[in-house]
N, C-alpha and C positions, 0 to 999 in steps of 0.2 A: 713837129717836134715830138708829140705824143707823150713823152716822159720828161719832166723837168727834174733837175737835181735840186737838192735843198737850197743850195746857194743861189741858183737861178730863180727859185721861188722868192727868196728874200729880196733879190734885186727887182723882181717884177712888182712886188708890193711897194718898194721904195719909189718906183716911178709913178705911182698913182697919186692923185690929188684928193684924197678923201677928206671930208670935213668932220673932224673928230673933236669932241669936247669932253673934258674931265675936270672935276673940281672947279667948275666955273671958268675954265680957261681953254682956249683952242690949243690942241696938241699939234705941233708942227710935224713930228715924225713919230708914229707909233712904233716903228722899227727900233728906234733908239730910246724909247721911254722905258724906264726900269720897271714900272708896274705892268706894262703891256707886253714887253719883250718875251717873258716866259710863255705867254699864250701863243706868240708867233713861233717860238721854238717847238711847241707841241704840234702845230700844223706842219712845220718843217720836217718833223719826224716821219710824217706820212709820205713825204717825198724821198727822204734819205733811205728809209727801209725798202722802198720800191727799187732802189738801185743795187741792193744787196742780193747776190745769187741765192743765199740761204732762205730768203723770204720771198723770192720771186713768185712762187706758186700762189701764195696768199695775197701778196700786195699788188699783183698785176693780173690782167685778163686780156683776152683777145676781143676787140670791139666787134659787136654784131653789125655795126653800121659801116665800118671802114676796113675791117680785117687787120688793123694795126694793134700792136701791143700798147695797152693803156694802163693807167693807174686804176685799181679796182674801185676807188672812190668816184670814178666817173663812169662806171660800168652799168649797163642795163642787164639785170640778171636773166640768164638764158636757161637756167636749170635749177633744180633743188640743190645740186652740188655748189652752184654759185652762191646760193643763199647761205649754205653752211660755211663756205669759205669766208663770206662776209663776216659772220659772227666770230670765226676763228681769228680773222684779221683784227677785228675790234678788240678781242681779248689780248692779242699780242701787243697792240698799241697801248692799251691800258697798263699792261705790265711794264712797258718801256718808259711811259711818261708819268704814271700815277696821277693822271689828270684828264681833263676833257681835251680831245685832239680835234674837235670842231668841224670835221668834214662830213660827219654822218648825216646831219640834217639835209645837206645838199644832195647827197647820194640817195637818201630816202625820198626826197622831193622829185628827183629825176624819174625814179621808177613809178611813182604815183601819177605824175603829170603825163608821162609817156602813155600809159594805158588809158587814162581818162580822156586825153585828147583824141585818141583813136575812136573811142566809143561816142564821144561828142560829135565828131565829124560824121560818123556812120548815121547818126540820127538827123543832124541838121545840115549836112553838106558843107560844113565850114572847113577851114584850112589850118586848124590849130595843130594837128598832128604833123603836117608838112612843115609848119613853122618850127615845131619842137624838135623834129629830127634834124633839121638844119642847125638848130641851136646846139643840140647834143654833139654833133660832129665838130662844131667849133670848140665846145668845152673839152671834148676828148683830145682833139689834136693839139690844143693849147695847154692841156693838163691844168685846168683852172680849179681853184677852190671857190665854191659857190655857196653862199649863205641861204639856206631855206627859211623863208619867212612866212609863218602861218599865224601866230598869235596876235590878235588885235587887243587894244586896251579894254574894249567891251563896254565901258561906261556902266549904265544901269543894266545889269544882266537879266532883269525881268522883262526887258524890252528888246524887240528885234532891231537890227541895224537901222532900218528906215524909220523907226519910231523914237530913236534917241533924240534928246533935246539938242545935242551937238551931233550933227550927222557925221563928223569926222572920227567918232569913236571906233568906227570900223573903216578900214581903208576902202576908198571908193573912187569911181570915175566921176570927175567933175566937169569934164568936157569931152565930147566925141568929135573928132575931126576926120577928114578924108584920109589923112596919112597916119592916124593913130588916135590915142586917147591921152588925156591929162588926168593924173591921179593925185589924191591927197589923203593923208592919214598917217598912221604910225604902226609899227610892228614892235611888240615888246619882247623882252628876254632874248635878244638876238645874239646867240652864241657865235663867237668868231667873226663878227661883222667887220671889225677893223683889219682882219687877216684874210678877207675874201676879195676875190676879183669882181664877183658879180653877186646880185641878190635875185633869187627866184621866189616870187610872191605867189601865195595861194590864199583862198578864202579860209576863214577859221572855223566856220560852222555851216551846217546845212541851211539853205536859204529858201525863202518863199518867193512868190511872184512879185511882191512889192519891193524886193531887195535886189532888183536887177543890177543896179549900179555897184553893188558890192560883190557880185559874182565875177571876180576879175582875177586872172592869173597871168603873170608876165615875168620877164627878166630884163634887167638893165645893169650896166656897170655900177659898181659901188661908189664911184666918183661922178655919177651922172649929176647934172645940174638939178638942184632942189633937194638932194639927199644929204642929210647930216645925222650924226649919231651922238648920243649922250651916254658915256660909259657908266655902267652900274658899279656900285660899291661892292666889295667883297670883304668878308671878315678878315682882319689882319692885313689888308692890302698894303697899307703904308709901311709895313715892315720892310718891304722891298726897297724903300727909299733910305733905309738906315745903314746900308753897306754891310750887313751881316748875313752871310749865307747860312750860318747855323740857325739863326732865329727864324728864318723863313720856312725851314723844314724841307722844302723842295725848291731849290734855288734856280733850277734850269727850266722846269716846265710848269705850265699853269693854264688857266682858261680865262675867258672874258665874256661879258654880256653887255648889251646896250639897248637903249630905246632908240629905234631907227625911225627917223622922221622923213616923210615924203611930202614936201611942200610944193605942190603943183609940178609934178615930174612928168615929162613927156615920154610916152612909150610908143614907138613906131609899130605899125601893123604887123610886121614880120616877127615881132617879139611878143605878140599876144597869144596866149594859150587857152584863155577862156574870157569871154566878154559878154556877160549878160545871160548866159544859159544857166539859170538858177538851179535847175534840176540836177546838174552834174557837179555842183559845188559840194554836196554831201558825199558823193562818190570820191572826189579828190581828197577830201578831209579824211574819210574813213580809211582809204588806202594808204595815205601818208602816215596816219596814226599807227596803222598796223605794222608798216615797215619800221617805224621808229621805235615801236614797242618791242619789236624783235631786236633792234640794235642794242637795247639795254641789257639783253642777255649775253652780250659780248663785252662792251666797254666797262660796265660796272663790275663785271666779274674780274677783268684784268686788274682794275684798281684794287678790288678785293684781295686778289693774290698778293699784291704789295703790302696791303694792310695786315693780312694774316702773317706774312713773313716778318713784318716789323714787330707785331705782337709776340711772335715766337722769339725774336732776337732780344727784345727787352726782357722777356722771361729768363733767357740765358744770362743776360747782363746783370739781372737782379739776383741770380742764383735760385730762381723759383721754377726752373724748367722741369724738375722731377716731381713737383707737387701734382697730385692726381687731379685736383680741380682745374689746374692750368692746362694739363693735357686734355681734359674733357672739354674745356672751353675752346681750345684750338681745333678739336675734332668737330665741335658744333659749328664753328665759323666755316670750316672747310665744307661741312655737309650743306650749309645754307648756300655757300658760294657755288658749289657744284650743282645744286638744285636749280639755281638761276641759269647756269650755263646749259643744263639739260633742257630747260624750257626754250632757250634760244635755238638750240640745235633741233629740238622736236618740231617747232613751228616752221623751221626751214626745211627739214626733211619731208614734211607733209605739204610743202608748197605745190602750187599748180600753175598752169599756163593761162595767161589772160588772152583775150581776143587779139590784142596787139602783138603778142608773141613773147613778151617778157614774163618772168615768173613772179608770183606773189606768194607770200607766206600763208599758212593756215591762220586765218584771222582769229579764230577762237583761241588757239594755243598762244598766239602772239599777245592777246589780251591777258591770258593767264600768266604769261611771262612777266608782263609789266605790273600786274597786280601783286605778284611776289616781290618785284623790285621795290614797290612802295613800302615794303616791310623789312625784308631781310637785310639790306645794307645798314639799316638802323640798329638791328640786333648785332650784326657783325661789328659795327662801330662801338656799341655799348660794351661788348665783350673785350674789344681791344683796349678800351679805356679802363676796364676792370683790371686787366692783366698789367697794363702800364703803371697804374697807381697815380696818386695825386701829383707827383713831381712833373707829370706831363704838362700841367698848367700852372705850377708854382716855381718852376726852375728859373734861376737868374738869367740875365741876358749874356750874349757873347762878350759884350764890353766888360761886364763884371768878371767873366772868366779870364779875360786878358789883362785885367787890372793888376798892377804889381802888388797892391795891398790886399784886394779882395780875392784874387785868383787862388792863392794858396789855401784859403779857407774853403772855397768851393771844391778844390781838388781833394781836400781832406774829408769834408763832410758829405759830399755827393758821390763818393766812390762806391762801386758795387763789388762784383767779384774780382779776384786777382786776374791780371792780364788784360783787362778791358779798361781803356782810358775813360776818364770822366767826360771828355769831349765826345767820344763815340757814343757813350750812353745818352748824352744830351741830344746828339744828332738824331738818334732813333726816336726819342721822345718827341722831338719837334716834328719829325715826319708823321708820327701818329696824330699829333695835334693838327698838323696841316690838313690831313685827310678827313679827320672827324670834326674839327671845329674851325679850321682856318680857310684859306682861299680855295683849296680843293674840295672842301665840304659843300660848296655850291653845286659842283657836279656829282659828288658821291652821295650826298644826303638829300638836300632839298630838291635837286633835279630828279632824284629817284622818286620823290613824291609827286611832283607836279609836271615834270617834263613828259612830253607826248601825251598829255592829259592826266589830270589828277585821278585818284583811286575810283571815284564814282563813275568816271567816263568808261573805265574798263569794266566795271560791274554791269553797266548798261549794255555794253557790247557782249559780255559773257551771257547775260540774260537773253539777249536777242539771238545769239548764235548757239546757245546750249542745247537746242532741240529737246525741250522738256516733253513736248507732245510725243515725239518719237520714242523717248525713254518710257513714257507711260504705256505705249503700245507693246514695248518689249516686256514690261511687267505683266500686262494683261495676258499676253501669249503664254508666259511661263505659268501664270496662275490659272489658266484655262477660263478666263473671263471673256464672254462674248457680248458685244454691244446689242 
């Protein structure tokens, strides 16, 4: 099949028997749930756009494994151009959905696991690369959405996995059999889990010799026996139950996160991509983190485009568009947003080939990209709130607007410039609220801080890769200093 349509994707998720819990109850169908459906729509957009000729170059690629046309979200990057197109694709989808579209983690995991398994096999004579190539062919030909699962609960972070009082604080192997392994544990913050066909698990930190049972990477279907998920709360999430499109801010698209539990899940041998080789856990983590830090230079920028547009619109609707301070704030928002994009493009353009043949970004520049992401979206959001004004968070509900008695007062006192309806003014205010404080703020704000590693993780990598000693030598040469 190679390319699914959006509707085919929806039907494929309907057929799965995932174990999903939310608000203390089991969800029979995530597809029909009003809180979860917008997140499914965001993933559906990655399939819909791949069917459109005008987006074909960004949304699709030619598989290096099969020669078939595939969705770029299942692609193994073959050049710096591929890495650049990835970032451009992510910006496009951010612009189209103003939310998290959830397939990036799986795509980044594919590329990290691919090169890591190759190098693991080279040293140990294992068959993980063969397993993974076979798996990737299946993913590409079926056009699957795969949830990349890295983050463990971690428990006491001063202790290694094997020293935890509860050994399940990091996902681990609890039984090794001739035909595979049995794993137990959990993965936290799992974006898009209920909208994914499969889950691809990786270790979450570099591991020592005592942590062999935690050096595990594998993939299983999301409805495999022993897997269930607990949906996380989002700010303003129950507004989606109220039947008001206006109050939600973005009624069509959204994201979701969950705590994904693995309760003695069996993994067959041909789905194992790492199994005890502790020295390669750190490589897999570092490469995945690099790819995912690159991703944020695309997706967050696309959402930023929408937020800047909304801020400019509300300035128009308020009659403040000519004020010099408003113009300057919009310039600053644009400057910050394009700086983030520049970082995403730069680390892609400076990418290089791994031993396995796929391309990896420049890790230093990818970490610089993500370090900026931990700061700039917050400032863009602050400026958007500044331009929007207090009505963004004090406006009455849609029910009040529609009420025969209250509606006329709202129409009278919340009017802005002539020619713009109060309803349109409120719609833009709610969109800004959604991105900066509501459900979309999960992806635009807090995920910008902690996703793909919190700020200190990037600073450690920048320190490691910044080549300070090399820079010292440059200075010595110019200053004519000899050792």
